[in-house]
C-alpha positions in Angstrom: -10.5 124.4 15.8 -9.5 128.1 13.9 -8.6 131.4 15.0 -12.4 132.6 15.7 -12.1 130.0 18.6 -9.9 129.7 22.0 -7.7 126.5 21.9 -8.9 124.8 25.0 -7.1 124.9 28.1 -6.3 121.8 30.0 -8.2 123.2 33.0 -10.9 122.8 30.6 -10.8 119.4 31.0 -9.9 119.2 34.2 -13.5 121.9 35.3 -15.4 119.1 32.7 -14.1 115.8 34.7 -15.3 117.2 38.5 -18.6 118.2 36.5 -18.9 114.4 35.2 -17.2 113.3 38.4 -19.7 115.0 40.7 -23.3 114.3 38.9 -21.9 110.7 39.0 -21.0 111.5 42.6 -24.5 112.9 43.8 -26.6 111.0 41.0 -28.3 113.3 39.1 -27.4 111.3 36.0 -30.7 110.1 36.3 -32.8 113.0 36.1 -33.2 115.7 33.6 -30.3 117.7 34.1 -30.2 121.5 32.1 -26.3 122.9 31.5 -26.1 126.2 30.2 -22.1 126.6 28.4 -21.3 130.3 28.5 -19.3 131.5 25.7 -19.2 128.3 24.1 -16.2 129.2 22.1 -16.0 125.0 20.1 -17.8 124.2 21.8 -15.8 121.9 24.1 -17.9 121.9 27.3 -21.0 122.0 26.1 -20.6 118.9 23.3 -18.2 116.9 26.6 -20.5 116.9 28.9 -23.6 115.9 25.7 -21.5 112.3 25.1 -21.1 111.9 28.2 -24.4 112.4 30.3 -27.4 111.0 29.8 -31.1 112.9 29.5 -29.0 116.5 29.6 -30.2 119.5 27.4 -27.1 121.5 26.8 -27.8 125.1 25.7 -24.4 127.0 24.7 -24.4 130.2 23.9 -22.0 133.0 22.5 -21.6 136.4 20.8 -19.6 136.0 17.7 -21.6 134.0 15.1 -18.3 132.6 13.5 -17.4 130.8 17.4 -21.4 129.6 16.8 -20.3 128.0 13.7 -17.0 127.0 14.7 -19.1 125.0 18.1 -22.3 123.6 15.7 -19.5 121.8 12.9 -17.8 120.5 16.0 -21.6 118.8 17.1 -22.5 117.5 14.5 -19.3 116.0 14.0 -19.2 114.2 17.7 -22.8 112.9 16.9 -24.9 115.6 20.1 -27.7 117.7 20.4 -27.4 121.1 21.0 -29.8 124.4 21.2 -26.7 127.2 19.9 -27.8 130.8 20.9 -26.1 133.6 19.8 -27.0 136.1 23.0 -24.4 138.6 24.6 -25.1 137.4 28.1 -24.1 140.9 29.8 -27.6 142.6 27.7 -30.1 142.2 30.4 -32.7 143.0 27.3 -31.9 139.8 24.6 -30.4 137.7 27.6 -34.2 137.7 29.3 -35.8 136.5 25.6 -33.4 133.5 25.1 -33.6 132.3 29.1 -37.4 133.5 30.8 -38.5 130.3 32.2 -35.5 128.8 32.0 -33.4 126.8 35.0 -30.6 125.1 34.3 -28.5 122.7 37.1 -25.0 123.5 35.6 -23.5 126.9 34.8 
């Protein structure tokens, strides 16, 4: 954590627990899952999902290079593979270049 990312809130932990619980309840964890974390910041959501789900492909995006640097370091420290993208999700022209032909199970 540093000044380039927000400190995760308790609600973030609740959100991740909810997602994990629903995936396990629906038995989606046995099939390939694609996750998109928009505004990843520190990467805590993407990293936690990558660590706790088998057969998952996680994409984490942020508009901030500095935030992505933090999240990449955090993913390395947690030994998880995540695809990081510097993208402005509100800019349709650049967003479409990154996500052409991709579909996500969890956003």
